[in-house]
C-alpha positions in Angstrom: 20.5 -41.6 12.7 24.2 -40.4 12.6 26.8 -42.7 13.2 28.7 -42.4 16.5 31.8 -40.3 16.4 35.2 -41.8 16.0 38.3 -41.3 18.1 41.4 -40.2 16.5 44.9 -40.4 17.9 47.3 -38.0 16.1 50.5 -36.1 16.7 50.8 -32.5 17.8 52.5 -31.3 14.7 50.5 -28.2 13.7 51.4 -28.7 10.0 48.9 -31.3 9.8 46.0 -30.0 11.7 44.2 -28.5 9.0 45.0 -31.4 6.6 43.7 -33.9 9.0 40.5 -31.9 9.5 40.0 -31.6 5.7 40.5 -35.3 5.5 37.8 -36.1 8.0 35.4 -33.4 6.5 35.7 -35.3 3.2 34.8 -38.5 5.0 31.6 -36.7 6.5 33.2 -36.4 9.9 33.8 -32.6 10.0 32.2 -32.2 13.4 32.1 -35.8 14.4 35.2 -37.1 16.0 37.3 -36.8 19.2 41.0 -35.9 18.6 43.5 -36.9 21.2 47.1 -35.8 20.6 50.6 -36.4 21.9 54.1 -36.0 20.3 54.2 -38.8 17.7 50.6 -39.7 18.2 50.3 -43.5 17.8 53.9 -43.8 18.4 53.5 -44.1 22.2 51.0 -46.6 22.1 53.0 -49.3 20.7 56.5 -48.2 21.4 56.2 -47.1 25.0 57.7 -50.5 26.2 60.0 -51.2 23.3 63.7 -51.6 23.9 64.4 -49.4 21.0 62.9 -46.4 22.8 64.4 -47.2 26.2 66.0 -43.8 26.5 62.7 -42.0 26.5 60.5 -44.8 27.6 59.1 -43.0 30.6 58.0 -40.1 28.4 56.4 -42.3 26.0 54.7 -44.2 28.9 53.2 -41.0 30.1 51.9 -40.3 26.6 50.5 -43.9 26.2 48.7 -43.5 29.6 47.4 -40.1 28.6 45.8 -41.3 25.1 44.3 -44.4 26.6 42.7 -42.5 29.5 41.3 -40.0 26.9 39.8 -42.8 24.9 38.3 -44.3 28.0 36.6 -40.9 29.0 35.5 -40.5 25.4 34.0 -44.0 25.5 31.9 -43.0 28.6 30.5 -40.0 26.7 29.7 -41.5 23.4 29.2 -45.3 21.8 32.6 -45.1 19.9 33.0 -47.8 17.4 36.0 -46.6 15.3 39.4 -45.7 16.5 41.7 -44.0 13.9 45.3 -44.1 14.4 47.0 -41.3 12.4 50.5 -40.9 11.7 52.0 -38.2 9.5 55.0 -37.7 7.1 58.3 -36.2 8.5 57.5 -36.8 12.2 59.8 -35.3 14.5 58.9 -37.4 17.5 59.9 -40.5 15.5 63.2 -39.0 14.7 63.8 -38.3 18.5 62.4 -41.4 20.0 63.2 -43.9 17.3 66.6 -42.7 16.0 67.7 -46.2 15.4 64.7 -47.1 13.1 66.3 -45.6 10.1 63.7 -43.1 9.7 64.9 -40.2 7.3 66.1 -37.1 8.9 65.0 -34.8 6.0 61.6 -34.4 4.3 61.7 -36.6 1.0 64.9 -38.1 1.6 63.9 -41.8 1.6 60.0 -42.2 1.2 60.2 -45.9 0.9 62.1 -46.2 4.3 59.6 -43.7 5.8 56.7 -45.7 4.8 58.4 -48.9 6.2 58.8 -47.2 9.6 55.2 -45.9 9.7 53.8 -49.3 8.9 55.6 -50.8 11.6 54.8 -48.1 14.5 51.0 -48.2 13.4 51.3 -52.1 13.7 52.8 -52.1 17.1 50.1 -49.4 18.2 47.4 -51.7 16.8 48.9 -54.8 18.5 48.6 -52.7 21.9 45.1 -51.5 21.4 43.2 -54.4 20.0 43.5 -56.5 23.0 42.2 -53.8 25.1 39.5 -52.9 22.8 38.7 -56.1 20.8 35.2 -55.0 19.6 36.3 -51.6 18.2 37.5 -51.2 14.6 41.0 -49.8 14.5 41.9 -47.9 11.4 45.5 -47.1 10.6 46.2 -44.0 8.4 49.2 -42.0 7.2 48.8 -38.3 6.0 51.5 -36.8 3.6 52.6 -33.1 3.2 50.1 -32.8 0.4 47.1 -33.9 2.8 46.8 -37.3 0.9 45.9 -40.0 3.2 46.6 -44.0 2.6 45.2 -46.6 5.1 47.3 -49.5 6.1 46.1 -53.1 6.5 48.4 -55.2 8.9 46.9 -58.3 7.3 47.7 -57.9 3.8 50.8 -55.6 4.5 49.4 -53.2 2.0 48.6 -49.4 2.0 45.5 -48.1 0.0 45.1 -44.4 -0.9 41.8 -43.2 0.5 42.1 -39.4 0.0 44.0 -37.0 -2.2 45.4 -33.7 -0.9 45.0 -30.3 -2.4 49.0 -29.8 -2.9 50.9 -31.6 -5.3 54.6 -31.7 -4.1 56.7 -34.5 -5.4 58.1 -34.9 -1.8 54.9 -36.3 -0.5 54.5 -40.0 0.3 51.5 -40.6 -2.0 52.6 -38.2 -4.7 51.2 -39.2 -8.1 48.9 -41.8 -6.7 45.1 -42.0 -7.0 42.3 -42.9 -4.7 42.1 -46.9 -4.6 45.8 -47.3 -5.6 47.7 -50.0 -3.6 51.4 -49.7 -2.2 52.5 -53.1 -1.3 54.6 -53.3 2.0 57.1 -55.6 0.3 58.2 -52.6 -1.9 59.6 -50.6 1.0 62.7 -52.6 1.8 64.1 -54.9 4.3 62.6 -55.2 7.6 63.9 -52.8 10.4 64.7 -53.3 14.0 61.1 -52.3 14.7 59.7 -55.1 12.6 62.1 -57.5 14.3 60.9 -56.2 17.8 57.2 -56.7 16.8 58.1 -60.3 15.6 59.4 -61.0 19.0 56.1 -59.8 20.7 55.8 -56.3 22.1 55.6 -55.9 25.8 52.2 -54.5 26.9 52.1 -51.8 29.7 49.7 -53.0 32.6 46.7 -50.7 32.8 46.4 -49.0 36.0 
């Protein structure tokens, strides 16, 4: 008997559609996942109520409600056990909605800072979803321009490479790393405003 399909939240950036599909295919999920997209993907889940995104909070709140509604509908259709939150390198939505985060403006400009911001965005999204779906496994992933994927553990503050892409650009976040390699959170520099906002406790939107 096959495992229940997973539910993936991802960005609308077309550059990563095929790369994401290839990743899930390699994990035996080629035709076995729901895909819900919005600009920034998981960004809206954790940052819709953040004071750092106040200028665009209404837009992010719409995205947040849409993503959660899609998940609820999918749960009515299938016994989903896994929720996968997938961020990607060089995200235009993060540049737009979280300009104050220090996210690099150009591809490959500061990969350490970029990984730091993704860590915090995904952690905030996890903090928002886990109380709503306490019995679901929530996985946090980050795919780079080569198609390589690393997964983040908030508990250990560590990234683990789980998939290698077909390209080999040295601008990629996980360039020159192998499956199983660890990337420690502590290596990516001082905490940003997003981390400080999380430490204060993110506000959660009331579900309607």
